[in-house]
C-alpha positions as CSV (number, residue, x, y, z in Angstrom):
1,M,25.6,-146.5,134.4
2,F,25.7,-143.0,135.9
3,L,22.6,-141.3,137.3
4,I,22.5,-137.6,136.5
5,N,19.9,-135.6,138.5
6,N,17.5,-133.5,136.4
7,L,18.7,-135.1,133.2
8,E,15.3,-134.4,131.7
9,Y,16.3,-130.7,131.9
10,S,19.9,-131.2,130.7
11,D,19.7,-133.5,127.7
12,L,18.9,-130.8,125.2
13,L,21.6,-128.6,126.7
14,I,24.2,-131.4,126.5
15,F,23.4,-131.9,122.8
16,S,23.6,-128.2,122.1
17,V,27.0,-127.9,123.8
18,L,28.3,-130.9,121.8
19,L,27.1,-129.4,118.6
20,N,28.8,-126.1,119.4
21,I,32.0,-128.0,120.2
22,I,31.9,-129.7,116.8
23,M,31.3,-126.4,115.0
24,Y,34.2,-124.7,116.9
25,W,36.6,-127.6,116.1
26,F,35.6,-127.5,112.4
27,L,36.2,-123.8,112.1
28,Y,39.5,-124.0,114.0
29,Q,40.8,-126.6,111.5
30,Q,40.1,-124.2,108.5
31,K,42.6,-121.8,107.1
32,S,39.8,-119.2,107.3
33,R,40.2,-119.2,111.1
34,Q,42.5,-116.1,110.6
35,S,39.6,-114.2,109.1
36,H,38.3,-111.6,111.7
37,S,34.7,-112.7,111.1
38,T,35.5,-116.3,111.8
39,K,37.4,-115.3,114.9
40,L,34.3,-113.4,116.2
41,F,32.1,-116.4,115.2
42,R,34.4,-118.7,117.2
43,W,34.1,-116.3,120.2
44,L,30.3,-116.5,119.8
45,I,30.4,-120.4,119.7
46,M,32.7,-120.5,122.8
47,S,30.4,-118.2,124.8
48,V,27.4,-120.5,124.0
49,I,29.5,-123.5,125.1
50,V,30.5,-121.8,128.4
51,V,27.0,-120.6,129.3
52,G,25.6,-124.0,128.3
53,V,28.0,-125.9,130.6
54,L,27.2,-123.5,133.5
55,E,23.5,-124.1,133.0
56,I,24.0,-127.9,132.8
57,L,25.9,-127.7,136.0
58,S,23.1,-125.7,137.7
59,W,20.6,-128.3,136.8
60,I,22.7,-131.3,137.8
61,I,23.4,-130.1,141.3
62,A,19.8,-128.8,141.8
63,V,18.9,-131.9,143.9
64,S,15.9,-131.1,146.0
65,G,16.5,-131.8,149.7
66,N,20.3,-132.1,149.4
67,S,21.5,-129.3,151.7
68,A,25.2,-130.1,151.1
69,L,24.9,-128.9,147.5
70,I,23.3,-125.6,148.3
71,P,26.7,-123.6,148.2
72,F,27.6,-125.2,144.9
73,H,24.1,-124.6,143.5
74,Y,24.3,-120.9,144.5
75,I,27.8,-120.4,143.0
76,S,26.9,-122.1,139.8
77,N,23.9,-119.8,139.4
78,M,26.1,-116.8,140.2
79,L,28.4,-117.8,137.3
80,F,25.5,-118.5,135.0
81,F,23.9,-115.1,135.5
82,S,27.2,-113.4,135.2
83,F,27.8,-114.7,131.7
84,N,24.4,-115.8,130.3
85,I,24.2,-112.7,128.1
86,L,27.6,-113.2,126.6
87,P,26.3,-115.1,123.5
88,A,24.0,-112.1,122.7
89,A,26.9,-109.6,123.1
90,F,29.2,-111.6,120.8
91,G,26.3,-112.3,118.4
92,L,25.7,-108.5,118.0
93,L,29.5,-107.9,117.6
94,Y,29.7,-110.6,114.9
95,L,26.8,-109.1,113.0
96,D,28.3,-105.6,113.3
97,Y,31.5,-106.7,111.7
98,I,30.0,-108.7,108.8
99,I,27.8,-105.6,108.0
100,F,30.5,-102.8,108.3
101,L,33.7,-104.9,107.8
102,S,35.7,-102.6,110.2
103,I,38.0,-104.3,112.7
104,E,38.7,-101.0,114.5
105,K,34.9,-100.3,114.9
106,S,34.4,-103.8,116.0
107,R,37.0,-103.5,118.7
108,R,35.7,-100.1,119.9
109,K,32.1,-101.4,120.1
110,L,33.0,-104.5,122.1
111,F,32.6,-102.5,125.4
112,I,29.1,-101.2,124.3
113,Y,27.8,-104.7,123.4
114,L,29.0,-106.0,126.8
115,I,26.8,-103.5,128.7
116,P,24.0,-106.0,129.4
117,V,26.7,-108.4,130.7
118,Y,28.0,-105.7,133.0
119,L,24.5,-105.1,134.3
120,N,24.0,-108.8,135.1
121,I,27.3,-108.8,137.0
122,V,26.1,-105.9,139.0
123,F,22.9,-107.8,139.7
124,V,24.9,-110.8,140.8
125,I,26.9,-108.7,143.3
126,C,23.7,-107.1,144.6
127,N,22.2,-110.6,145.1
128,V,25.0,-111.4,147.5
129,F,23.8,-108.7,149.8
130,F,20.1,-108.9,149.0
131,D,19.4,-112.6,148.6
132,G,16.5,-113.2,146.2
133,F,16.9,-109.9,144.2
134,L,18.2,-111.9,141.3
135,F,17.7,-115.5,142.5
136,S,17.7,-117.5,145.7
137,V,18.3,-121.1,146.7
138,D,16.2,-122.2,149.7
139,A,17.0,-124.6,152.5
140,D,15.7,-127.5,150.4
141,N,18.2,-126.6,147.6
142,V,15.4,-125.3,145.3
143,Y,16.1,-122.4,143.0
144,H,13.8,-119.4,142.8
145,R,13.9,-116.5,140.4
146,G,14.0,-112.9,141.5
147,I,12.7,-109.7,140.0
148,A,16.2,-108.7,138.6
149,T,16.0,-111.8,136.4
150,Y,13.2,-110.3,134.5
151,I,14.7,-106.8,134.6
152,G,18.0,-108.0,133.1
153,N,16.4,-110.0,130.3
154,T,14.0,-107.1,129.4
155,F,17.0,-104.7,129.3
156,A,19.0,-107.1,127.1
157,F,16.0,-107.5,124.8
158,L,15.5,-103.7,124.4
159,F,19.2,-103.2,124.0
160,A,19.2,-105.8,121.1
161,V,16.2,-104.1,119.5
162,V,18.0,-100.7,119.5
163,V,21.2,-102.2,118.0
164,V,19.4,-104.2,115.3
165,A,17.4,-101.0,114.4
166,G,20.7,-99.3,114.0
167,F,21.9,-102.1,111.7
168,F,18.8,-101.7,109.4
169,S,19.2,-97.9,109.4
170,N,22.3,-98.6,107.1
171,K,20.2,-100.3,104.4
172,H,22.9,-99.8,101.8
173,M,25.3,-102.0,103.8
174,I,22.9,-105.0,104.2
175,T,22.2,-107.7,101.6
176,G,19.7,-110.5,101.6
177,R,21.9,-113.1,103.3
178,L,22.9,-110.5,106.0
179,T,19.3,-109.7,106.6
180,Q,18.6,-113.4,107.1
181,S,21.5,-113.7,109.5
182,I,20.4,-110.7,111.5
183,L,16.9,-111.9,111.9
184,I,18.0,-115.5,112.8
185,M,20.6,-114.3,115.3
186,T,18.1,-112.1,117.1
187,L,14.6,-113.7,116.8
188,L,15.6,-117.3,117.7
189,P,17.5,-116.5,120.9
190,V,14.7,-114.0,122.0
191,A,12.1,-116.7,121.4
192,G,14.1,-119.2,123.5
193,V,14.7,-116.8,126.4
194,V,11.0,-115.8,126.5
195,L,9.8,-119.4,126.5
196,Q,12.3,-120.3,129.2
197,M,11.1,-117.3,131.3
198,L,7.5,-118.2,130.9
199,F,7.7,-121.9,131.6
200,Y,10.0,-123.0,134.4
201,G,11.8,-126.2,133.6
202,L,12.3,-125.4,129.9
203,S,15.9,-124.9,129.0
204,L,15.5,-123.4,125.5
205,S,17.8,-120.3,125.5
206,I,21.0,-122.2,124.8
207,P,19.4,-124.6,122.2
208,A,17.9,-121.5,120.5
209,Y,21.3,-119.8,120.4
210,T,22.8,-123.1,119.1
211,L,20.2,-123.3,116.3
212,A,20.8,-119.6,115.4
213,V,24.5,-120.2,115.4
214,F,24.2,-123.3,113.2
215,I,22.0,-121.6,110.6
216,T,24.3,-118.6,110.5
217,F,27.2,-121.0,110.1
218,L,25.5,-122.4,107.0
219,L,24.6,-119.0,105.6
220,M,27.8,-117.1,106.2
221,E,30.8,-119.1,107.6
222,R,30.9,-122.3,105.5
223,H,31.9,-120.2,102.4
224,E,34.5,-118.3,104.3
225,L,37.4,-120.6,103.3
226,Q,37.1,-119.6,99.6
227,K,36.2,-116.0,100.1
228,D,38.5,-113.0,99.7
229,P,39.8,-112.3,103.2
230,L,39.6,-108.5,102.9
231,T,36.2,-107.9,101.4
232,L,34.5,-111.3,102.2
233,L,33.4,-111.4,98.6
234,H,33.6,-114.5,96.5
235,S,37.0,-115.3,95.1
236,R,38.2,-115.3,91.5
237,T,38.3,-119.1,91.5
238,Q,34.6,-119.2,92.5
239,M,33.8,-116.7,89.8
240,E,35.4,-118.9,87.1
241,T,33.5,-121.9,88.3
242,R,30.2,-119.9,88.3
243,L,30.9,-118.6,84.7
244,Q,31.6,-122.1,83.5
245,F,28.2,-123.2,84.8
246,K,26.4,-120.2,83.3
247,L,28.0,-120.6,79.9
248,K,26.9,-124.3,79.8
249,S,23.4,-123.6,81.1
250,Q,22.5,-121.6,77.9
251,E,20.5,-119.0,80.1
252,P,21.1,-115.3,79.3
253,F,22.9,-113.3,82.0
254,T,25.0,-110.1,82.4
255,A,28.7,-110.1,83.1
256,I,30.4,-106.9,84.4
257,M,34.1,-106.2,85.0
258,I,34.5,-103.3,87.5
259,D,37.6,-101.3,88.3
260,V,38.1,-98.5,91.0
261,N,39.2,-95.3,89.3
262,D,42.5,-93.7,90.6
263,F,42.8,-96.3,93.4
264,K,46.5,-95.8,93.5
265,G,46.0,-92.1,94.1
266,I,43.7,-92.9,97.1
267,N,46.4,-95.2,98.5
268,D,49.2,-92.7,98.0
269,V,47.3,-89.8,99.6
270,Y,45.4,-91.5,102.4
271,G,47.4,-94.7,103.0
272,H,46.7,-98.4,102.5
273,T,44.4,-98.6,105.5
274,I,42.0,-96.2,103.9
275,G,42.5,-97.9,100.6
276,D,41.5,-101.2,102.2
277,Q,38.4,-99.6,103.7
278,V,37.4,-98.2,100.2
279,L,37.5,-101.7,98.8
280,K,35.3,-103.0,101.7
281,D,32.9,-100.1,101.2
282,I,32.6,-100.6,97.5
283,S,32.1,-104.3,98.1
284,R,29.1,-103.6,100.3
285,I,27.8,-101.1,97.8
286,L,28.0,-103.7,95.0
287,L,26.3,-106.3,97.1
288,S,23.5,-104.0,98.3
289,N,22.6,-103.1,94.8
290,A,22.6,-106.7,93.5
291,N,19.9,-109.2,94.1
292,Y,20.3,-112.2,96.4
293,E,21.0,-114.6,93.5
294,D,23.5,-112.4,91.8
295,F,27.2,-113.1,92.1
296,V,29.8,-110.5,93.2
297,C,33.5,-111.3,93.5
298,R,36.8,-109.5,94.0
299,F,38.6,-110.3,90.8
300,G,42.0,-109.0,92.1
301,G,43.5,-105.8,93.4
302,D,40.9,-103.1,92.9
303,E,38.9,-105.0,90.3
304,F,35.6,-106.7,90.8
305,F,33.4,-109.0,88.7
306,V,29.6,-109.2,88.9
307,I,27.3,-111.8,87.3
308,L,23.6,-110.6,87.2
309,E,21.2,-113.5,87.1
310,S,18.6,-112.2,84.8
311,D,17.6,-113.1,81.3
312,K,16.9,-109.4,80.7
313,D,19.6,-106.8,79.8
314,I,19.6,-105.0,83.2
315,G,23.3,-104.2,83.4
316,H,22.9,-100.4,82.6
317,A,20.3,-100.0,85.3
318,F,22.6,-101.8,87.8
319,I,25.5,-99.5,86.9
320,K,23.2,-96.4,87.3
321,R,22.3,-97.5,90.8
322,I,25.9,-98.1,91.7
323,D,27.0,-94.7,90.4
324,Q,24.2,-93.0,92.4
325,T,25.1,-94.8,95.6
326,L,28.8,-94.0,95.0
327,S,27.9,-90.3,94.5
328,D,26.1,-90.3,97.9
329,Y,29.0,-92.2,99.5
330,S,31.6,-89.7,98.1
331,L,29.8,-86.8,99.7
332,R,30.6,-88.3,103.1
333,A,34.2,-89.2,102.3
334,P,37.4,-87.0,101.8
335,Y,38.0,-88.7,98.5
336,T,35.9,-89.3,95.4
337,A,35.2,-93.0,94.7
338,G,34.4,-93.8,91.1
339,L,34.2,-97.0,89.0
340,S,34.7,-98.0,85.4
341,Y,32.7,-100.8,83.9
342,G,33.0,-103.4,81.2
343,L,29.5,-104.7,80.5
344,V,28.5,-107.7,78.4
345,Y,24.9,-108.9,78.1
346,V,25.4,-112.6,77.3
347,N,22.2,-113.6,75.4
348,R,24.0,-116.5,73.7
349,P,26.1,-118.2,76.3
350,G,27.3,-121.0,74.1
351,S,29.3,-118.5,71.9
352,Y,31.8,-117.7,74.7
353,E,34.5,-119.4,76.6
354,V,35.3,-118.3,80.2
355,E,38.6,-116.7,79.3
356,E,37.1,-115.0,76.2
357,L,34.3,-113.4,78.1
358,V,36.6,-112.2,80.9
359,L,38.9,-110.7,78.4
360,L,36.1,-108.9,76.6
361,T,34.7,-107.4,79.8
362,D,38.2,-106.3,80.7
363,Q,38.7,-104.6,77.4
364,L,35.4,-102.8,77.6
365,M,36.2,-101.7,81.2
366,Y,39.4,-100.1,80.2
367,K,37.6,-98.4,77.3
368,D,35.1,-97.0,79.7
369,K,37.9,-95.8,82.0
370,V,39.5,-93.8,79.2
371,N,36.1,-92.3,78.3
372,R,35.4,-91.3,81.9
373,R,38.9,-89.6,82.2
374,K,38.0,-87.5,79.1
């Protein structure tokens, strides 16, 4: 049997690291690992693993009275403080991407989200010359916090508040599930860090990050394998399964087939990169105007399919909201984005088959497209 010093401070950290390793391995085995959101999520998990291992190491070699371990204790804390904000940086970067769905913006913002990490590295360097500024290890191999520890954590907290406020200033891009993920990924880690700062001996920051990552995994990433890789909407296969269920349930609902008007023209004039961004933006607009329980999928190409979970005929009100949001969106874009709709209020689900309902909405959508051209 092996004796690990300060195990009472490390057991929860060890469990958290193991759980993150399992999540990382699971995501790596999936085909969805090529999705940019899943790649960012794996970076987030890996950062939690690295910081967790460094904190475990710091506790294990913090043997009071063992002067031989002082250099290792000091170096382990230097490494820990250099990277302990990495999970927050990658968490914000992940949230930024799943909100705006822009790989280019995500890459450009990486430097910005790493600012608290750079500040901590500066503090670590300063601590070499001014021992105790960030932390110190005394002659008995006992660790003590410095004033810079509180400065760094306060700055990281304020930085996260500003970033999250920026997220919520784009309300039209945020849906219910995204709102939950943003709150979980920010509030849980903040609570863990605050408790760890207030009560010496508690190691709650990494477990709090792990819990936030696990819940976000359940909310966002476990469905990634079946989602459309470009828009992150549900796939056509998932839509057909959902329709089968709805038609058997005998509960009224609204089905809408949606097509982007003159999408080929946008691709021809502005290129396929802009065309892809249009599809992403329209996906977010559809999601932001739907309720949490509604179903939005990319049917194929520039076509989408929406299932509104309401026993009332609310389809026309939904379309009106979409058109108004698109009108505002087009004022900020060099092109005009418009949609055509095929709407069917299914008040008698048992009278339709899946293929029949999809064909009907498709026919009504093309009829609406002709009318809008006129």
